[in-house]
SELODO-548620 format. One record per residue (C-alpha): residue number from 1; x, y, z. Coordinates in nm, 4 decimals. Each point is the difference from the previous one (the first is absolute). Example, Ala and Ser with C-alpha at 12.3 -4.5 7.8 and 13.67 -1.06 7.14 Angstrom:
2
+-----+----------+----------+----------+
:   n :       c1 :       c2 :       c3 :
+-----+----------+----------+----------+
:   1 :   1.2300 :  -0.4500 :   0.7800 :
:   2 :   0.1370 :   0.3440 :  -0.0660 :
+-----+----------+----------+----------+
***
This chain:
302
+-----+----------+----------+----------+
:   n :       c1 :       c2 :       c3 :
+-----+----------+----------+----------+
:   1 :  19.1248 :   5.1512 :  17.4823 :
:   2 :   0.2912 :  -0.1998 :  -0.0960 :
:   3 :   0.1943 :   0.0880 :  -0.2901 :
:   4 :  -0.1137 :  -0.1390 :  -0.2857 :
:   5 :  -0.3211 :  -0.1247 :   0.1778 :
:   6 :  -0.3054 :   0.0061 :  -0.1950 :
:   7 :  -0.3654 :   0.1473 :   0.1649 :
:   8 :  -0.2264 :  -0.3144 :  -0.0200 :
:   9 :  -0.3122 :   0.0390 :  -0.1700 :
:  10 :  -0.3592 :  -0.0036 :   0.2375 :
:  11 :  -0.2265 :  -0.2285 :  -0.1517 :
:  12 :  -0.3361 :   0.1893 :   0.0174 :
:  13 :  -0.3771 :  -0.1303 :   0.0629 :
:  14 :  -0.0901 :  -0.3818 :   0.0471 :
:  15 :  -0.2367 :  -0.1893 :  -0.1857 :
:  16 :  -0.3433 :   0.1327 :  -0.0843 :
:  17 :  -0.2967 :  -0.1366 :   0.1833 :
:  18 :  -0.2010 :  -0.0224 :  -0.2953 :
:  19 :  -0.3895 :   0.0719 :   0.1313 :
:  20 :  -0.2395 :  -0.3108 :  -0.0413 :
:  21 :   0.0293 :  -0.3563 :   0.1262 :
:  22 :  -0.0565 :  -0.2916 :  -0.1850 :
:  23 :  -0.3405 :  -0.1097 :   0.2439 :
:  24 :  -0.2756 :  -0.1186 :  -0.2269 :
:  25 :   0.3003 :  -0.0520 :  -0.3022 :
:  26 :  -0.1285 :  -0.3418 :  -0.0509 :
:  27 :  -0.3609 :   0.0454 :  -0.0646 :
:  28 :   0.1053 :   0.2945 :  -0.2542 :
:  29 :   0.2133 :  -0.1821 :  -0.1560 :
:  30 :  -0.2227 :  -0.2306 :  -0.0645 :
:  31 :  -0.2396 :   0.2273 :  -0.1563 :
:  32 :   0.2746 :   0.1192 :  -0.2007 :
:  33 :   0.1434 :  -0.3476 :  -0.1090 :
:  34 :  -0.3829 :  -0.0883 :  -0.1010 :
:  35 :   0.0134 :   0.2836 :  -0.2316 :
:  36 :   0.3221 :  -0.0592 :  -0.1438 :
:  37 :  -0.0336 :  -0.3546 :  -0.0516 :
:  38 :  -0.3466 :   0.0737 :  -0.2011 :
:  39 :   0.1431 :   0.2406 :  -0.1920 :
:  40 :   0.3647 :  -0.0769 :  -0.0619 :
:  41 :   0.1451 :   0.3191 :   0.1970 :
:  42 :   0.2786 :  -0.0469 :   0.2101 :
:  43 :   0.1881 :   0.3202 :   0.0372 :
:  44 :   0.1802 :   0.2870 :  -0.1889 :
:  45 :   0.3461 :   0.1012 :  -0.1036 :
:  46 :   0.2837 :   0.1388 :   0.2369 :
:  47 :   0.0861 :   0.2480 :  -0.2375 :
:  48 :  -0.3914 :   0.2021 :  -0.0244 :
:  49 :  -0.0479 :   0.2082 :  -0.3224 :
:  50 :   0.2680 :   0.2504 :   0.0229 :
:  51 :   0.3258 :  -0.1470 :   0.1761 :
:  52 :   0.3041 :   0.0948 :  -0.2523 :
:  53 :   0.3613 :  -0.1846 :   0.0810 :
:  54 :   0.1950 :   0.1950 :   0.1759 :
:  55 :   0.4052 :  -0.0365 :   0.0840 :
:  56 :   0.1123 :  -0.0024 :   0.3919 :
:  57 :   0.2096 :   0.3197 :  -0.1030 :
:  58 :  -0.2963 :   0.1914 :  -0.1638 :
:  59 :  -0.2548 :  -0.0979 :   0.2842 :
:  60 :   0.1545 :   0.3120 :   0.2562 :
:  61 :   0.0898 :  -0.2654 :   0.2684 :
:  62 :   0.2676 :   0.2604 :   0.1493 :
:  63 :  -0.3153 :   0.1722 :   0.1278 :
:  64 :  -0.0455 :  -0.0157 :   0.3499 :
:  65 :  -0.3330 :  -0.1192 :  -0.0504 :
:  66 :   0.1412 :  -0.3426 :  -0.0659 :
:  67 :   0.2266 :  -0.0281 :   0.2423 :
:  68 :  -0.1547 :   0.1207 :   0.3284 :
:  69 :   0.1914 :   0.2656 :   0.1935 :
:  70 :   0.3428 :  -0.1226 :  -0.1595 :
:  71 :   0.2777 :   0.2783 :   0.0230 :
:  72 :   0.1556 :   0.1614 :  -0.3032 :
:  73 :   0.2509 :  -0.2595 :  -0.1129 :
:  74 :  -0.1969 :  -0.2405 :  -0.1217 :
:  75 :   0.0015 :  -0.1994 :   0.3193 :
:  76 :  -0.3470 :  -0.0874 :  -0.0398 :
:  77 :  -0.0409 :  -0.1322 :  -0.3279 :
:  78 :   0.3238 :  -0.2238 :   0.0810 :
:  79 :  -0.2184 :  -0.1343 :   0.2585 :
:  80 :  -0.2848 :  -0.0437 :  -0.2264 :
:  81 :   0.2272 :  -0.1817 :  -0.2425 :
:  82 :   0.1656 :  -0.1964 :   0.1695 :
:  83 :  -0.1901 :  -0.0871 :   0.3447 :
:  84 :   0.1767 :  -0.1374 :   0.2609 :
:  85 :   0.3643 :   0.1435 :  -0.0871 :
:  86 :   0.1437 :   0.2899 :   0.0446 :
:  87 :   0.3750 :   0.0252 :  -0.1744 :
:  88 :   0.2630 :   0.2552 :   0.1753 :
:  89 :   0.2481 :   0.1479 :  -0.2504 :
:  90 :   0.2937 :  -0.3005 :  -0.0092 :
:  91 :  -0.1756 :  -0.2269 :   0.2254 :
:  92 :  -0.2199 :  -0.2998 :  -0.0689 :
:  93 :  -0.3650 :  -0.0116 :   0.0396 :
:  94 :  -0.1630 :  -0.0331 :   0.3180 :
:  95 :  -0.2952 :  -0.1081 :   0.1415 :
:  96 :  -0.2473 :   0.3216 :   0.0773 :
:  97 :  -0.2518 :  -0.0363 :   0.2408 :
:  98 :  -0.3400 :   0.1478 :  -0.0654 :
:  99 :  -0.2312 :   0.1305 :   0.2707 :
: 100 :  -0.3226 :  -0.1753 :   0.0941 :
: 101 :  -0.3023 :   0.0363 :  -0.2075 :
: 102 :  -0.2687 :   0.2189 :   0.0916 :
: 103 :  -0.3794 :   0.1228 :  -0.1112 :
: 104 :  -0.0064 :   0.2697 :  -0.2750 :
: 105 :  -0.1877 :   0.2942 :   0.1005 :
: 106 :  -0.1278 :   0.2448 :  -0.2356 :
: 107 :  -0.1777 :   0.0054 :  -0.2993 :
: 108 :   0.1817 :  -0.2284 :  -0.1652 :
: 109 :  -0.1307 :  -0.3283 :   0.0544 :
: 110 :  -0.3577 :   0.1118 :  -0.1106 :
: 111 :   0.1490 :   0.1640 :  -0.3157 :
: 112 :   0.1833 :  -0.3342 :  -0.0905 :
: 113 :  -0.3071 :  -0.1598 :   0.0907 :
: 114 :  -0.1933 :   0.2526 :  -0.2797 :
: 115 :   0.2339 :  -0.0827 :  -0.2538 :
: 116 :  -0.0236 :  -0.3643 :   0.0481 :
: 117 :  -0.3775 :   0.0296 :  -0.0247 :
: 118 :  -0.0377 :   0.2474 :  -0.3182 :
: 119 :   0.3186 :  -0.1957 :  -0.1734 :
: 120 :  -0.1580 :  -0.3719 :   0.0516 :
: 121 :  -0.3600 :   0.1186 :  -0.1295 :
: 122 :   0.1682 :   0.1835 :  -0.2933 :
: 123 :   0.1996 :  -0.3165 :  -0.0716 :
: 124 :  -0.3220 :  -0.2122 :   0.0016 :
: 125 :  -0.1874 :   0.2188 :  -0.2387 :
: 126 :   0.3046 :   0.0843 :  -0.2846 :
: 127 :   0.1213 :  -0.3429 :   0.0075 :
: 128 :  -0.3350 :  -0.1997 :  -0.0446 :
: 129 :   0.0519 :  -0.1295 :  -0.3313 :
: 130 :   0.3543 :  -0.1311 :   0.0537 :
: 131 :  -0.1578 :  -0.1487 :   0.3521 :
: 132 :  -0.2386 :  -0.1762 :  -0.2362 :
: 133 :   0.2502 :  -0.1118 :  -0.2395 :
: 134 :   0.2291 :  -0.1647 :   0.2665 :
: 135 :  -0.2932 :  -0.1934 :   0.1954 :
: 136 :  -0.1045 :  -0.1393 :  -0.3540 :
: 137 :   0.3510 :  -0.0995 :  -0.0979 :
: 138 :   0.0478 :  -0.1644 :   0.3360 :
: 139 :  -0.2966 :  -0.1979 :  -0.0400 :
: 140 :   0.0989 :  -0.1178 :  -0.3674 :
: 141 :   0.3883 :  -0.0802 :   0.1041 :
: 142 :  -0.0464 :  -0.2163 :   0.2923 :
: 143 :  -0.2745 :  -0.2064 :   0.2073 :
: 144 :  -0.0796 :   0.1856 :   0.3604 :
: 145 :  -0.1269 :   0.3388 :   0.1201 :
: 146 :   0.0990 :   0.3435 :  -0.1077 :
: 147 :   0.0865 :   0.1394 :   0.3086 :
: 148 :   0.2317 :  -0.1222 :   0.2377 :
: 149 :  -0.0409 :   0.0709 :   0.3843 :
: 150 :   0.2559 :  -0.0474 :   0.2362 :
: 151 :   0.0466 :   0.0876 :   0.3990 :
: 152 :   0.2395 :   0.2712 :   0.1089 :
: 153 :   0.0417 :   0.2390 :   0.2766 :
: 154 :  -0.0670 :   0.3398 :   0.0040 :
: 155 :  -0.0316 :   0.3016 :   0.2030 :
: 156 :   0.0469 :  -0.0540 :   0.3587 :
: 157 :   0.0653 :  -0.3770 :  -0.0715 :
: 158 :  -0.3557 :  -0.0520 :  -0.1093 :
: 159 :  -0.0472 :  -0.2743 :  -0.2468 :
: 160 :  -0.1838 :   0.0807 :  -0.2995 :
: 161 :   0.0281 :  -0.1850 :  -0.3460 :
: 162 :   0.1487 :   0.1761 :  -0.2953 :
: 163 :  -0.1834 :  -0.0441 :  -0.3546 :
: 164 :   0.2624 :  -0.0607 :  -0.2788 :
: 165 :  -0.0631 :  -0.1614 :  -0.3991 :
: 166 :   0.0272 :  -0.3710 :  -0.0136 :
: 167 :   0.3569 :  -0.0546 :  -0.1413 :
: 168 :   0.0491 :  -0.3659 :   0.1306 :
: 169 :  -0.1334 :  -0.3473 :  -0.0578 :
: 170 :  -0.0348 :  -0.0114 :   0.3884 :
: 171 :  -0.1390 :   0.2511 :   0.2485 :
: 172 :   0.2199 :  -0.0855 :   0.3104 :
: 173 :  -0.1095 :   0.1899 :   0.3400 :
: 174 :   0.1112 :  -0.2030 :   0.2544 :
: 175 :   0.2722 :  -0.0234 :   0.3058 :
: 176 :   0.2792 :  -0.1332 :  -0.3316 :
: 177 :  -0.0622 :   0.2814 :  -0.2938 :
: 178 :   0.3293 :  -0.0771 :  -0.2474 :
: 179 :   0.1690 :   0.3316 :  -0.1662 :
: 180 :  -0.0587 :  -0.0072 :  -0.3650 :
: 181 :   0.3466 :  -0.0465 :  -0.1899 :
: 182 :   0.1271 :   0.0837 :  -0.3462 :
: 183 :  -0.1456 :  -0.2538 :  -0.2388 :
: 184 :  -0.2456 :  -0.1414 :   0.2721 :
: 185 :  -0.1960 :  -0.2798 :  -0.1356 :
: 186 :  -0.3059 :   0.1223 :   0.1753 :
: 187 :  -0.0648 :   0.3417 :  -0.1854 :
: 188 :  -0.2318 :  -0.0371 :  -0.2654 :
: 189 :   0.1010 :   0.1618 :  -0.3847 :
: 190 :  -0.2447 :   0.3205 :   0.0881 :
: 191 :   0.1154 :   0.0029 :   0.3429 :
: 192 :   0.4101 :   0.0968 :  -0.0872 :
: 193 :  -0.1292 :   0.2873 :  -0.2049 :
: 194 :  -0.2276 :   0.1241 :   0.2978 :
: 195 :   0.2758 :  -0.0744 :   0.2783 :
: 196 :   0.2708 :   0.1738 :  -0.2421 :
: 197 :  -0.2115 :   0.3370 :  -0.0630 :
: 198 :  -0.1618 :   0.0001 :   0.3722 :
: 199 :  -0.3252 :  -0.0170 :  -0.1460 :
: 200 :  -0.0777 :  -0.3091 :   0.2275 :
: 201 :  -0.0044 :   0.2642 :   0.3080 :
: 202 :  -0.2975 :   0.2079 :  -0.1737 :
: 203 :  -0.2602 :  -0.1650 :   0.2212 :
: 204 :   0.1575 :   0.1744 :   0.2861 :
: 205 :  -0.1605 :   0.3036 :  -0.0593 :
: 206 :  -0.3075 :  -0.1791 :   0.1160 :
: 207 :   0.2154 :  -0.0556 :   0.3614 :
: 208 :   0.0534 :   0.4094 :  -0.0087 :
: 209 :  -0.3379 :   0.0677 :  -0.0401 :
: 210 :  -0.1203 :  -0.2204 :   0.2715 :
: 211 :   0.2835 :   0.1732 :   0.2376 :
: 212 :   0.2499 :  -0.3240 :   0.0580 :
: 213 :   0.2361 :   0.1369 :  -0.2389 :
: 214 :   0.1998 :   0.3384 :  -0.0977 :
: 215 :   0.0974 :   0.0495 :  -0.4049 :
: 216 :   0.3574 :   0.0572 :   0.1827 :
: 217 :   0.1322 :  -0.1654 :   0.2651 :
: 218 :   0.1819 :  -0.2945 :   0.1445 :
: 219 :  -0.1148 :  -0.3307 :  -0.2319 :
: 220 :  -0.1970 :  -0.2617 :   0.1823 :
: 221 :   0.1961 :  -0.3428 :   0.0148 :
: 222 :  -0.1818 :  -0.3160 :   0.0584 :
: 223 :  -0.0738 :  -0.1157 :   0.3550 :
: 224 :   0.1922 :  -0.2650 :  -0.0253 :
: 225 :   0.3370 :   0.1838 :  -0.1234 :
: 226 :  -0.1029 :   0.2666 :   0.3082 :
: 227 :   0.0374 :  -0.2783 :   0.2197 :
: 228 :   0.3441 :  -0.1104 :  -0.2002 :
: 229 :   0.1545 :   0.3270 :   0.0290 :
: 230 :  -0.1436 :   0.1658 :   0.3498 :
: 231 :   0.2693 :  -0.1597 :   0.2070 :
: 232 :   0.3093 :   0.0423 :  -0.2494 :
: 233 :  -0.0586 :   0.3593 :  -0.1093 :
: 234 :   0.0654 :   0.2793 :   0.1934 :
: 235 :  -0.3480 :   0.2191 :   0.0570 :
: 236 :  -0.1456 :  -0.2154 :  -0.2350 :
: 237 :  -0.3713 :   0.0654 :   0.1837 :
: 238 :   0.0366 :   0.3735 :  -0.0216 :
: 239 :  -0.1195 :  -0.0234 :  -0.3628 :
: 240 :  -0.3433 :  -0.0288 :   0.1341 :
: 241 :   0.0140 :   0.3381 :   0.1574 :
: 242 :  -0.1473 :   0.1270 :  -0.3368 :
: 243 :  -0.2613 :  -0.1207 :  -0.2570 :
: 244 :   0.2116 :  -0.2009 :  -0.2505 :
: 245 :  -0.0344 :   0.1242 :  -0.3670 :
: 246 :  -0.0072 :  -0.1111 :  -0.3471 :
: 247 :   0.3525 :   0.1014 :  -0.0569 :
: 248 :   0.2662 :   0.1103 :   0.2346 :
: 249 :   0.3000 :   0.1741 :   0.0587 :
: 250 :   0.2177 :  -0.3202 :  -0.0028 :
: 251 :  -0.1782 :  -0.1035 :  -0.3249 :
: 252 :   0.1293 :   0.3077 :  -0.1949 :
: 253 :   0.3205 :  -0.0644 :   0.1609 :
: 254 :   0.0487 :  -0.3061 :  -0.1691 :
: 255 :  -0.1407 :  -0.2553 :   0.2587 :
: 256 :  -0.2611 :  -0.1870 :  -0.2414 :
: 257 :  -0.0102 :  -0.3974 :   0.0009 :
: 258 :   0.1168 :  -0.2409 :   0.2278 :
: 259 :   0.1101 :   0.0428 :   0.3362 :
: 260 :   0.2132 :  -0.3228 :   0.0488 :
: 261 :   0.1346 :   0.0274 :   0.2866 :
: 262 :   0.0284 :   0.2598 :   0.3257 :
: 263 :   0.2655 :   0.2136 :  -0.1632 :
: 264 :  -0.1983 :   0.1001 :  -0.2902 :
: 265 :  -0.2989 :   0.0651 :   0.2054 :
: 266 :   0.1937 :   0.2335 :   0.2519 :
: 267 :   0.0209 :   0.2198 :  -0.3152 :
: 268 :  -0.2919 :   0.0078 :  -0.0839 :
: 269 :  -0.1257 :   0.1021 :   0.3801 :
: 270 :   0.2607 :   0.2115 :   0.0623 :
: 271 :  -0.1460 :   0.1796 :  -0.3413 :
: 272 :  -0.3536 :   0.0011 :   0.1804 :
: 273 :   0.0874 :   0.1581 :   0.2896 :
: 274 :   0.2041 :   0.2851 :  -0.1560 :
: 275 :  -0.3347 :   0.0405 :  -0.2185 :
: 276 :  -0.1884 :  -0.0069 :   0.3385 :
: 277 :   0.2339 :   0.2708 :   0.1823 :
: 278 :   0.0338 :   0.2611 :  -0.2803 :
: 279 :  -0.3606 :  -0.0504 :  -0.1475 :
: 280 :  -0.1710 :   0.3026 :  -0.1844 :
: 281 :  -0.2504 :   0.0362 :  -0.2518 :
: 282 :   0.2971 :   0.1201 :  -0.2571 :
: 283 :   0.2056 :  -0.3294 :   0.0291 :
: 284 :  -0.3412 :  -0.2026 :  -0.0208 :
: 285 :  -0.0479 :   0.1804 :  -0.3512 :
: 286 :   0.3587 :  -0.0504 :  -0.0753 :
: 287 :  -0.0388 :  -0.3937 :   0.0845 :
: 288 :  -0.3001 :  -0.0357 :  -0.2395 :
: 289 :   0.1799 :   0.1661 :  -0.2787 :
: 290 :   0.3254 :  -0.1929 :   0.0693 :
: 291 :  -0.2172 :  -0.3367 :   0.0083 :
: 292 :  -0.0941 :   0.0669 :  -0.3935 :
: 293 :   0.4044 :  -0.0336 :  -0.0631 :
: 294 :   0.0629 :  -0.2710 :   0.2059 :
: 295 :  -0.3086 :  -0.1906 :  -0.1316 :
: 296 :   0.1804 :   0.0419 :  -0.3669 :
: 297 :   0.3246 :  -0.0562 :   0.0833 :
: 298 :   0.0597 :  -0.2807 :   0.2806 :
: 299 :   0.0414 :  -0.3710 :  -0.0701 :
: 300 :  -0.0203 :  -0.0772 :   0.3780 :
: 301 :  -0.4277 :  -0.0815 :  -0.0364 :
: 302 :  -0.0798 :  -0.3335 :  -0.1080 :
+-----+----------+----------+----------+
***
């Protein structure tokens, strides 16, 4: 090895091929939708009942469990924190090629699905009073439905409908979907609070129970935005190798809110792919904890 060269970190594993398809999802979704519409139920909190705020430094990221099979020296952590770049001493960052994503084997996918089911179920039960209160306030604040459903693309490029609390005066779900912007006049008074605190995402725990989403994973985008960025953002479609998540590595690394151009979407996709490549249950738990911190400090969601 030449003097001054550093060993490359080996990225371990690939995406988790999580169990369960989306077959029959429309029927199950319709049944749950009717129940929710009648009772005001719409989801649960990302935080659950027991997560506490934590800092990145105190979360034990130095462990190999979060960086796959990375060698000593922090190479795996550097790739995770700055995906797509490797910085040699005294040299400018250069692009880093990733290996092709491959199905993840072992007990990991089943364990992840178990955590999803338990977390979503407990969240629905614990947060029932809050869910009902939000539903009532939405009906009081502005005319329209309590829930907003929009087409998204999930695991294996299969379509599903994501559930959210309605935060706008319109419900766009067509070939053109305009992203929310700062001081967007379409956002309702209550909607601004729900979006800033991510409480509008609570109904997506129903998606988790249905199997179309996970607690943690790449955030699903509107189908119109998938079509917009798929041709200009490298490896965009590889985000669909796993179930989309209510929260994700990109979100806790500051990528929330609007993606006005291909460069901002590329950073988000790079972080999503880094999550897929380095996935572990410990990383999922860390992301859930960091989500709390991001919700309270981020100004990017509007």
